[in-house]
C-alpha positions in Angstrom: 0.0 0.0 0.0 1.4 3.4 -1.0 1.4 6.1 1.7 0.0 9.5 0.9 2.5 12.2 0.2 3.2 13.8 3.6 4.7 16.9 1.9 1.1 17.9 1.5 0.2 19.8 4.7 -3.1 17.8 5.2 -1.3 14.5 5.1 1.6 15.8 7.3 -1.0 16.8 9.9 -2.6 13.3 9.6 0.8 11.6 10.0 1.4 13.8 13.1 -1.9 12.9 14.6 -1.3 9.1 14.1 2.2 9.4 15.5 0.9 11.4 18.5 -1.6 8.7 19.2 1.1 6.0 19.1 3.6 7.9 21.2 1.1 9.1 23.9 -0.6 5.7 23.9 2.7 3.9 24.5 3.6 6.3 27.2 0.3 6.1 29.0 0.2 2.3 28.7 3.7 1.5 29.9 3.9 4.2 32.6 0.4 3.3 33.7 1.2 -0.4 34.0 4.3 0.3 36.1 2.5 2.9 38.2 -0.3 0.5 38.9 1.8 -2.5 39.7 4.4 -0.8 41.9 2.6 2.1 43.4 -1.1 1.2 43.6 -1.7 -2.6 43.6 1.4 -4.0 45.3 3.2 -1.2 47.1 3.9 -3.1 50.2 5.7 -5.8 48.3 8.2 -3.2 46.9 8.5 -1.0 50.0 12.0 -2.2 50.7 13.1 -1.3 47.3 11.5 2.2 47.3 14.3 4.7 46.9 12.8 7.8 48.5 10.9 7.8 51.8 9.3 11.2 51.1 5.8 11.7 49.6 5.2 13.0 46.1 4.4 16.7 45.7 0.7 17.6 45.4 -0.3 17.6 41.7 3.0 16.2 40.6 1.5 13.4 38.5 -0.9 15.7 36.7 2.0 18.1 35.9 4.1 15.3 34.6 1.4 14.0 32.3 0.8 17.6 31.1 4.5 18.1 30.1 4.7 14.5 28.8 1.8 15.2 26.5 3.6 18.2 25.0 6.7 16.0 24.6 4.6 13.4 22.8 3.4 16.0 20.4 6.9 17.1 19.7 8.0 13.5 19.1 5.0 13.1 16.8 6.0 16.0 14.7 9.5 14.6 14.6 8.0 11.2 13.5 6.0 12.9 10.7 9.1 14.8 9.6 11.1 11.5 9.5 8.4 10.0 7.3 8.7 12.9 5.0 12.5 12.6 4.9 12.0 8.9 4.1 9.6 9.6 1.3 12.1 12.0 -0.2 14.9 9.5 0.0 16.9 11.2 2.7 16.9 8.4 5.3 18.3 4.9 5.3 15.3 3.2 6.8 14.8 -0.1 5.0 12.0 -2.8 5.0 13.5 -5.9 3.5 15.7 -7.7 6.1 17.9 -9.0 3.2 18.9 -5.5 2.1 21.8 -5.9 4.6 23.4 -8.9 6.3 21.2 -10.3 9.1 23.8 -9.4 11.8 23.2 -5.8 11.0 19.8 -5.9 12.6 21.4 -6.3 16.0 24.5 -4.3 15.0 22.4 -1.2 14.0 20.5 -1.3 17.2 23.6 -1.5 19.3 25.2 1.4 17.4 22.1 3.4 17.7 21.9 2.9 21.5 25.5 3.8 22.0 25.3 6.9 19.8 22.1 7.9 21.6 23.7 7.4 24.9 26.7 9.6 23.9 24.5 12.3 22.5 22.3 12.4 25.6 25.1 12.2 28.1 26.8 15.4 26.8 23.5 17.1 26.1 22.5 16.3 29.7 25.6 17.8 31.1 25.2 20.9 29.0 21.6 21.3 30.3 23.0 21.4 33.8 24.8 24.6 33.2 23.1 27.0 35.6 21.7 29.3 32.9 20.6 26.5 30.6 19.2 24.5 33.5 16.7 27.2 34.6 15.5 27.7 31.0 15.4 24.1 29.8 16.0 21.3 32.3 14.3 22.5 35.5 10.9 21.2 34.4 12.2 17.7 34.5 14.0 18.2 37.8 10.8 19.6 39.4 10.2 15.9 39.9 12.7 15.6 42.7 11.2 12.2 43.6 10.6 10.5 40.3 7.6 8.4 39.2 6.8 6.4 36.0 5.0 9.6 34.8 8.3 11.5 34.9 9.6 9.6 31.9 8.6 12.1 29.3 8.1 15.2 31.5 10.3 17.7 29.7 10.3 21.4 28.8 9.5 21.7 25.0 13.0 22.9 24.3 14.4 19.7 25.9 11.8 17.6 24.1 13.0 19.1 20.8 16.6 18.4 21.6 15.6 14.8 22.3 13.4 14.5 19.2 16.0 15.5 16.6 18.4 12.6 17.4 16.8 9.7 15.6 15.9 11.6 12.4 19.5 12.7 12.1 20.8 9.3 12.9 18.5 7.7 10.3 20.0 9.9 7.6 23.4 8.2 8.3 22.8 4.8 9.8 20.8 2.1 7.9 18.1 0.7 10.2 15.3 -1.7 9.6 11.8 -0.4 10.4 11.2 -3.0 13.1 14.6 -2.3 14.7 13.6 1.4 14.8 10.4 0.5 16.5 12.3 -1.7 19.0 14.7 1.2 19.7 11.7 3.5 20.5 10.1 0.9 22.7 13.4 0.3 24.6 13.7 4.1 25.1 10.2 4.2 26.7 10.7 1.2 28.9 14.2 2.4 30.0 12.9 5.8 30.9 10.0 4.5 32.9 12.1 2.0 34.8 14.8 4.6 35.5 12.2 7.0 36.9 10.2 4.3 38.8 11.9 5.2 42.2 11.8 1.5 42.9 14.8 -0.7 42.2 13.8 -3.6 40.0 17.2 -5.2 39.4 18.4 -8.1 41.6 20.9 -8.1 44.3 24.5 -7.6 43.1 23.3 -6.7 39.6 25.4 -3.6 39.8 28.5 -5.8 40.0 27.4 -8.2 37.2 29.5 -8.2 34.0 26.4 -6.9 32.1 24.4 -5.3 34.9 27.1 -2.8 36.0 26.7 -1.0 32.6 22.9 -0.6 32.9 21.1 2.3 34.5 18.2 1.6 36.9 16.0 3.4 39.3 18.6 3.7 42.1 21.2 5.1 39.7 18.9 7.7 38.2 17.2 8.7 41.4 20.5 9.9 42.7 20.8 12.2 39.7 17.5 13.9 40.6 18.6 14.3 44.2 22.3 15.2 43.8 22.2 16.9 40.3 25.9 16.6 39.5 26.1 12.8 39.1 24.7 10.1 36.9 23.9 11.8 33.6 23.5 8.7 31.5 20.4 7.5 29.6 20.7 3.7 29.2 24.2 2.9 30.2 26.8 3.9 32.8 29.9 3.8 30.7 30.2 7.6 30.2 29.6 8.3 33.9 32.3 5.7 34.8 34.7 7.1 32.2 34.2 10.8 33.1 33.9 10.0 36.8 30.4 11.4 37.1 28.9 8.4 38.8 27.6 9.1 42.3 29.9 7.7 45.1 26.7 6.8 47.0 25.4 4.6 44.2 26.8 1.2 45.2 25.9 1.6 48.9 22.3 2.7 48.1 21.8 -0.1 45.6 23.1 -2.7 48.0 20.8 -1.5 50.8 17.7 -1.3 48.6 18.3 -4.9 47.3 19.4 -6.4 50.6 16.1 -8.2 51.1 15.8 -7.6 54.9 13.8 -5.2 57.0 13.7 -1.8 55.4 16.8 0.4 56.0 16.4 4.1 55.9 19.2 5.5 53.8 20.2 9.1 54.3 21.0 10.5 50.9 21.7 14.2 50.6 18.9 15.8 48.7 21.2 18.4 47.3 24.7 19.7 47.8 26.4 23.0 47.4 26.4 22.7 43.6 22.6 22.1 43.3 20.9 24.5 41.0 17.8 26.2 42.5 
């Protein structure tokens, strides 16, 4: 089936509406499931693994969904623009798995994740410059205690910075359509898990040959409390290399995954470098 020409404004609008429905639907579904399971239906089961002992701010979830809806709209416009670029032959998205060797399916995903991690790590550090932070990144950090709804809660400028990565990447790196969809799904799940404020990974996972490179709720919650550590998106390798991983991470992870009576961990909510 041939798609309509999205260079025509009406069809670009239709493509944006469809993309918005997909993005916001995926966000509400995944964040909603995680919020229901861990915060509504079985909170006692996960109390030991809850990172923060403070209550959420009044109206926080409503505010997060509001900003996330705007982010979803920005992502939808980016998706429609990517479709337009594909129709004009500017992207390297392909549909036949035999266009490239089969190993490239996994290879393109790994390359995309690593490049996305690199892009976001340095973008994230730049957004913590005091002047930039107040203009762009403060909306996200208003969620000092994160929730699944925090996942896409960004100022529109930050949402735009995040939205431009994949279209630019797809102009350079060949990627099968289904691999692209998988990348977007991983992005949503990763963001929700990292903002859950409940550690899901098993005991000693932070020392595992694979697990030590993955970001989870404990790792990212420290970023929202300390501000100058843990800037990563999916992986910890940039934080480890540039020595921006929180020195409290291992201790907090071990206490939250110890499996005994809940231990109250004193984590500094901010330090002298925190931006207000």
